[in-house]
C-alpha positions as CSV (number, residue, x, y, z in Angstrom):
1,X,69.2,2.1,23.7
2,X,67.2,4.3,26.0
3,X,68.0,7.3,23.9
4,X,66.6,5.7,20.7
5,X,63.5,4.7,22.6
6,X,63.0,8.3,23.7
7,X,63.5,9.6,20.1
8,X,60.8,7.3,18.8
9,X,58.4,8.4,21.6
10,X,59.1,12.0,20.7
11,X,58.6,11.4,16.9
12,X,55.2,9.6,17.6
13,X,54.1,12.4,20.0
14,X,55.0,15.0,17.4
15,X,53.1,13.2,14.6
16,X,50.1,12.7,16.9
17,X,50.0,16.4,17.9
18,X,50.4,17.5,14.2
19,X,47.5,15.3,13.1
20,X,45.2,16.6,15.8
21,X,45.8,20.2,14.7
22,X,44.5,19.7,11.2
23,X,40.9,20.6,10.3
24,X,38.8,18.3,8.3
25,X,37.6,19.8,5.1
26,X,33.8,20.5,5.1
27,X,31.6,18.5,2.8
28,X,30.7,20.4,-0.3
29,X,27.4,22.1,-0.1
30,X,24.9,21.5,-2.9
31,X,24.3,24.3,-5.3
32,X,20.9,25.9,-5.9
33,X,20.3,23.5,-8.8
34,X,21.2,20.5,-6.7
35,X,18.9,21.5,-3.8
36,X,15.5,20.1,-4.6
37,X,12.6,18.4,-3.0
38,X,14.5,15.1,-3.0
39,X,13.3,13.9,-6.4
40,X,16.9,13.5,-7.6
41,X,18.2,11.8,-4.5
42,X,19.3,8.2,-4.8
43,X,17.2,6.0,-2.4
44,X,19.1,4.2,0.3
45,X,19.3,0.4,0.1
46,X,16.8,-0.1,2.9
47,X,14.0,2.0,1.4
48,X,11.5,-0.1,-0.6
49,X,11.1,0.7,-4.3
50,X,7.6,2.2,-4.8
51,X,5.5,1.4,-7.8
52,X,2.8,3.7,-9.1
53,X,-0.2,2.1,-10.9
54,X,-3.4,3.4,-12.3
55,X,-6.3,1.3,-11.3
56,X,-10.0,1.2,-11.7
57,X,-12.3,1.6,-8.7
58,X,-16.1,1.1,-8.9
59,X,-18.9,2.9,-7.3
60,X,-22.7,3.2,-7.8
61,X,-24.4,6.0,-9.5
62,X,-26.5,8.3,-7.3
63,X,-29.6,6.1,-7.9
64,X,-27.9,2.8,-7.0
65,X,-28.7,1.5,-10.5
66,X,-25.3,0.8,-12.1
67,X,-21.6,0.6,-11.4
68,X,-19.4,3.4,-12.6
69,X,-15.7,3.3,-13.0
70,X,-13.2,5.9,-11.7
71,X,-9.5,5.7,-12.6
72,X,-7.3,6.4,-9.6
73,X,-3.6,6.1,-8.9
74,X,-2.0,4.0,-6.1
75,X,1.5,3.8,-4.9
76,X,2.8,0.6,-3.2
77,X,6.0,-1.3,-2.4
78,X,4.6,-4.8,-2.2
79,X,1.7,-6.5,-4.1
80,X,-0.3,-7.1,-1.0
81,X,-0.4,-3.3,-0.5
82,X,-2.0,-2.7,-3.9
83,X,-4.9,-5.0,-3.0
84,X,-5.4,-3.3,0.3
85,X,-5.2,0.2,-1.3
86,X,-7.7,-0.9,-4.0
87,X,-10.1,-2.1,-1.3
88,X,-9.7,1.2,0.6
89,X,-10.3,3.2,-2.6
90,X,-13.7,1.5,-3.0
91,X,-14.8,3.6,0.1
92,X,-13.6,6.9,-1.4
93,X,-14.9,8.1,-4.7
94,X,-13.1,11.0,-6.2
95,X,-16.4,12.4,-7.4
96,X,-18.7,12.0,-4.3
97,X,-21.3,14.2,-5.9
98,X,-21.7,11.7,-8.8
99,X,-20.7,8.3,-7.3
100,X,-21.8,6.5,-4.2
101,X,-19.4,4.2,-2.3
102,X,-20.8,0.7,-1.8
103,X,-17.9,0.0,0.7
104,X,-18.0,3.0,3.0
105,X,-17.0,2.3,6.5
106,X,-15.8,-1.2,5.6
107,X,-13.2,-2.5,8.0
108,X,-11.1,-5.7,7.7
109,X,-8.7,-7.5,10.0
110,X,-6.4,-8.7,7.2
111,X,-5.9,-9.2,3.5
112,X,-3.7,-12.1,2.4
113,X,-2.7,-13.5,-1.0
114,X,-1.7,-17.1,-1.7
115,X,-1.6,-19.0,-5.0
116,X,-4.1,-16.9,-6.8
117,X,-6.5,-16.6,-3.8
118,X,-7.0,-13.2,-2.2
119,X,-8.6,-13.6,1.2
120,X,-10.3,-10.7,3.0
121,X,-11.0,-11.2,6.7
122,X,-13.8,-8.6,7.3
123,X,-14.8,-7.3,10.6
124,X,-18.2,-8.7,11.7
125,X,-19.1,-5.3,13.1
126,X,-19.4,-3.7,9.6
127,X,-22.9,-2.3,9.1
128,X,-24.5,-2.4,5.7
129,X,-27.8,-1.0,4.5
130,X,-27.8,-1.8,0.9
131,X,-30.5,-4.5,0.4
132,X,-30.1,-7.4,-1.9
133,X,-29.4,-5.5,-5.1
134,X,-27.0,-3.2,-3.3
135,X,-25.1,-6.2,-1.8
136,X,-24.9,-7.8,-5.3
137,X,-23.6,-4.5,-6.7
138,X,-21.1,-4.1,-3.9
139,X,-19.7,-7.6,-4.5
140,X,-19.5,-6.8,-8.3
141,X,-17.6,-3.6,-7.5
142,X,-15.2,-5.6,-5.3
143,X,-14.7,-8.3,-8.0
144,X,-14.1,-5.9,-10.8
145,X,-11.7,-3.9,-8.8
146,X,-9.6,-6.9,-7.6
147,X,-9.9,-9.0,-10.8
148,X,-8.1,-6.3,-12.7
149,X,-5.0,-7.8,-11.3
150,X,-4.3,-10.9,-13.5
151,X,-2.8,-12.9,-10.6
152,X,-6.0,-12.7,-8.6
153,X,-8.1,-15.8,-9.5
154,X,-10.3,-16.1,-6.5
155,X,-11.6,-13.9,-3.7
156,X,-12.5,-15.4,-0.3
157,X,-14.4,-13.3,2.2
158,X,-14.3,-14.3,5.9
159,X,-15.7,-12.5,8.9
160,X,-13.5,-12.6,12.0
161,X,-11.5,-15.4,10.5
162,X,-14.6,-17.6,9.9
163,X,-16.5,-18.6,6.8
164,X,-19.9,-16.8,6.5
165,X,-23.0,-17.4,4.4
166,X,-23.4,-13.8,3.4
167,X,-21.9,-10.4,4.2
168,X,-25.1,-8.4,4.2
169,X,-27.7,-11.3,4.4
170,X,-28.6,-11.5,0.8
171,X,-25.8,-12.8,-1.5
172,X,-24.1,-16.2,-0.8
173,X,-20.3,-15.9,-0.2
174,X,-19.7,-19.4,1.1
175,X,-17.7,-20.2,-2.1
176,X,-14.8,-18.1,-3.4
177,X,-15.8,-15.3,-5.8
178,X,-14.3,-16.1,-9.2
179,X,-13.9,-14.3,-12.5
180,X,-16.9,-14.3,-14.8
181,X,-15.8,-15.9,-18.0
């Protein structure tokens, strides 16, 4: 009986030693055609799917007389990001020699969306020097930019989480901004 036990131990030891001596085959290396900047790589399951969308952003002409449209492209994973990126684009015209941003240096605490209402909680430290016609034009630029998304029905503007009468002291924003029908 002891002899059979010793034989089994010897067989297992031999199999174990034989298995350790084998080399694992290296993974095949991609060929030159397969080596790319990653555009052909399959995304992993935890990476969000990015959506590209062409949007319109609005700026003033150099004389602050009328709004002018610029088409720009944004990339986002979630809808809330497209609203934030659109707001941020209002500060950055692609043609700064032709267009003036009405939202430069605009900062906000948060942007939320719920049941058709987009709420922007602006920072009360924002400084504006646009006058009444400039404020009206800035709000029109904001409305046109955000109402291009069909799901946005109303825009509420807060400052530091509280309702305010006006952003710049001229145009009433106590009620939500709505689409002009």
